[in-house]
C-alpha positions in Angstrom: 34.3 -46.3 23.7 35.5 -50.6 23.1 38.3 -50.8 20.3 39.4 -54.6 20.3 37.4 -54.5 22.7 36.8 -58.7 22.8 39.5 -60.8 23.7 38.3 -63.8 21.8 39.6 -62.3 18.8 43.4 -62.0 17.8 44.1 -57.7 17.3 46.7 -56.0 15.2 47.9 -52.0 15.6 50.6 -50.9 13.8 51.6 -48.4 16.5 53.2 -46.2 13.3 50.0 -45.5 11.3 47.8 -45.0 14.0 45.8 -41.1 15.2 47.4 -39.8 17.4 44.7 -38.8 20.5 44.6 -36.2 22.8 44.4 -36.7 26.3 43.2 -33.8 28.9 46.6 -32.7 29.6 48.9 -30.1 26.8 51.3 -31.3 25.3 51.0 -35.1 25.7 48.8 -37.8 23.1 47.7 -41.2 22.4 47.4 -43.9 20.1 44.5 -46.4 21.5 45.4 -50.1 20.9 43.3 -51.5 23.1 40.4 -49.8 25.0 37.6 -50.9 27.8 36.2 -47.6 29.0 36.1 -43.2 28.0 39.5 -41.7 29.6 39.2 -44.2 33.2 39.3 -47.0 31.0 41.0 -50.7 31.2 43.6 -49.5 27.8 46.7 -50.5 25.8 48.2 -47.7 24.4 51.6 -45.3 23.3 51.9 -41.8 25.2 53.9 -39.4 23.7 55.2 -36.4 26.0 55.9 -32.8 24.3 58.8 -31.6 25.4 58.8 -30.0 29.8 54.8 -31.2 30.1 52.8 -32.9 32.3 50.3 -34.5 33.5 48.4 -32.9 37.7 48.8 -36.2 40.4 47.0 -39.0 39.5 46.4 -42.2 42.4 46.2 -44.9 39.5 43.5 -46.7 40.8 43.7 -49.8 39.1 47.7 -50.2 38.7 49.5 -48.9 35.2 52.5 -51.0 33.5 54.6 -48.9 30.5 58.1 -49.4 29.3 60.2 -46.4 27.9 61.0 -46.0 23.8 62.4 -42.7 23.7 63.4 -39.8 25.7 63.0 -39.8 29.4 60.3 -40.2 32.1 59.8 -38.2 34.8 58.4 -38.4 38.3 58.8 -37.6 41.7 60.3 -41.2 42.1 62.8 -40.8 39.5 64.0 -40.9 35.8 63.2 -43.4 33.7 65.3 -43.2 30.1 64.8 -45.4 26.9 64.8 -49.1 28.3 63.2 -48.3 31.2 60.2 -50.8 32.9 57.8 -49.9 35.7 54.8 -51.6 37.8 52.6 -48.4 40.1 51.2 -51.1 41.5 46.5 -50.5 42.5 46.4 -47.2 44.8 50.1 -46.2 43.8 50.3 -42.0 43.3 52.6 -40.2 41.0 53.3 -37.0 39.0 54.2 -38.1 35.1 55.7 -36.2 32.5 59.2 -35.5 30.9 61.6 -32.2 30.6 62.7 -33.3 27.3 60.3 -35.2 25.9 59.3 -39.3 26.1 57.5 -42.1 24.3 55.5 -44.7 26.0 54.3 -48.2 26.2 51.7 -48.4 28.5 48.8 -50.3 29.9 46.6 -49.3 32.5 44.2 -51.0 34.7 45.2 -54.9 34.5 46.5 -55.3 38.3 45.4 -57.6 39.8 43.6 -54.8 43.1 45.5 -56.5 46.0 49.2 -56.4 44.1 51.4 -53.6 46.0 54.4 -54.9 43.9 56.4 -51.9 42.4 58.5 -53.2 40.0 61.3 -50.1 38.1 64.2 -51.6 35.9 66.2 -51.2 33.4 66.2 -54.8 31.0 69.2 -52.7 28.5 71.1 -53.5 31.4 70.1 -57.0 32.5 71.1 -60.0 32.2 69.5 -61.9 29.0 69.6 -65.8 28.6 69.0 -68.4 26.2 65.7 -70.5 25.7 66.4 -73.9 26.1 64.6 -75.5 22.6 64.5 -72.1 21.0 67.8 -71.3 18.9 68.1 -67.4 18.2 66.0 -66.6 20.9 67.7 -64.1 23.7 65.0 -63.6 27.5 64.8 -61.2 29.4 62.7 -61.6 32.0 60.7 -58.9 33.6 57.4 -60.2 36.3 56.3 -63.1 37.0 52.8 -64.2 38.9 50.6 -66.1 39.1 48.6 -63.8 37.0 51.0 -63.2 33.7 54.5 -63.3 32.8 56.6 -60.5 31.4 59.9 -60.6 29.2 62.0 -58.7 26.4 62.8 -61.3 23.5 65.2 -60.3 21.5 65.1 -62.2 17.9 68.7 -62.7 16.0 68.0 -62.7 12.7 66.0 -65.2 10.8 64.4 -66.6 13.2 61.9 -68.6 13.2 59.6 -69.6 16.3 56.9 -70.3 18.0 55.1 -67.6 21.0 53.6 -69.3 24.0 50.2 -68.0 24.3 48.4 -70.4 27.1 45.9 -67.7 28.5 46.9 -64.9 25.6 49.6 -63.1 25.1 50.8 -59.4 23.7 54.0 -58.7 21.9 54.8 -55.8 20.9 58.4 -54.2 18.6 60.5 -51.7 20.2 63.2 -52.5 17.6 63.4 -55.1 14.8 61.0 -56.7 12.5 58.5 -59.5 12.8 56.5 -61.7 10.5 53.3 -63.6 11.3 50.1 -65.6 9.0 52.0 -63.5 6.2 51.8 -59.5 7.6 54.5 -57.9 8.3 54.6 -56.8 12.3 58.0 -53.4 12.4 58.9 -50.4 14.9 55.4 -49.9 17.6 53.5 -52.9 16.0 51.1 -54.2 18.4 49.8 -58.0 18.3 47.4 -60.1 21.0 47.1 -62.9 20.7 43.5 -65.4 22.1 44.5 -67.8 24.8 46.4 -71.5 22.7 46.0 -70.1 19.0 49.0 -70.7 17.0 51.1 -66.9 16.4 54.8 -69.2 14.8 57.1 -65.4 13.5 59.9 -65.1 11.9 63.2 -62.6 12.8 63.2 -59.5 10.1 67.1 -59.4 8.1 67.8 -57.3 11.1 66.1 -59.2 13.8 63.6 -58.6 15.9 63.7 -56.8 19.9 60.0 -57.7 21.5 57.9 -57.0 24.4 56.0 -60.3 25.5 53.0 -60.7 28.1 51.1 -64.1 28.2 49.0 -65.4 31.2 47.1 -62.7 32.1 43.7 -62.7 29.4 42.6 -64.3 31.5 41.6 -62.0 33.8 39.6 -59.4 31.9 37.9 -56.2 34.1 35.9 -53.1 32.9 37.5 -50.1 35.6 35.3 -49.9 38.4 34.1 -53.7 37.6 34.4 -56.6 39.5 37.2 -59.0 37.5 35.6 -61.7 35.5 37.6 -65.0 34.6 38.0 -65.6 31.1 36.6 -69.2 29.4 39.6 -71.5 28.4 40.7 -74.5 26.6 43.3 -76.7 28.5 46.6 -75.5 30.3 45.7 -71.9 31.1 48.4 -71.5 34.0 50.3 -69.1 31.1 53.6 -69.6 33.8 56.1 -72.4 31.5 
């Protein structure tokens, strides 16, 4: 299936209203945000593990990146509570599950296939930093390489700020709410903005905490096909 598969267009999904779809494993369901492919797919999803549910052992041919939104995610490498950020690179293997149940925000098949960097962080325990020229914004860096920049941003109530969309950007709401182009984004809402398109947000009365990735929409691959580099205009380094 193809869902929000044209990366030259803005895409919006309000996760709380997207229907749950069954996965191949009992007790594991998904809310699909974007997707190219069928069961093996380049995909962005919200995934829910019911208590004591498990996936069978598998290899991530194109890599897996996720944040734990609720509960505790588990595999043979450890237990990851809410506030965890994990990158399992291409060719990594694990047996995922959850004893108490959990909810994740997950991205699949969006890595450089040569990447072998594992990342496991608890961003709730990490230091955040003020951003010069962006009052009301605090940043917790999660990952950065020549392809992408991944961070948590916390916006104080009423903060108005521009999001750098060089190379394209995605914003996922962990907590709180914001408005953009007159549209309200609340918990588990997702926004994808093409390269260089203006994205000015205003945080709600309680502020917002969001996951942001930028720069990566230059690189698009269907699973099993060579990567193509999307045509961009302007500065395309996406790393500033």
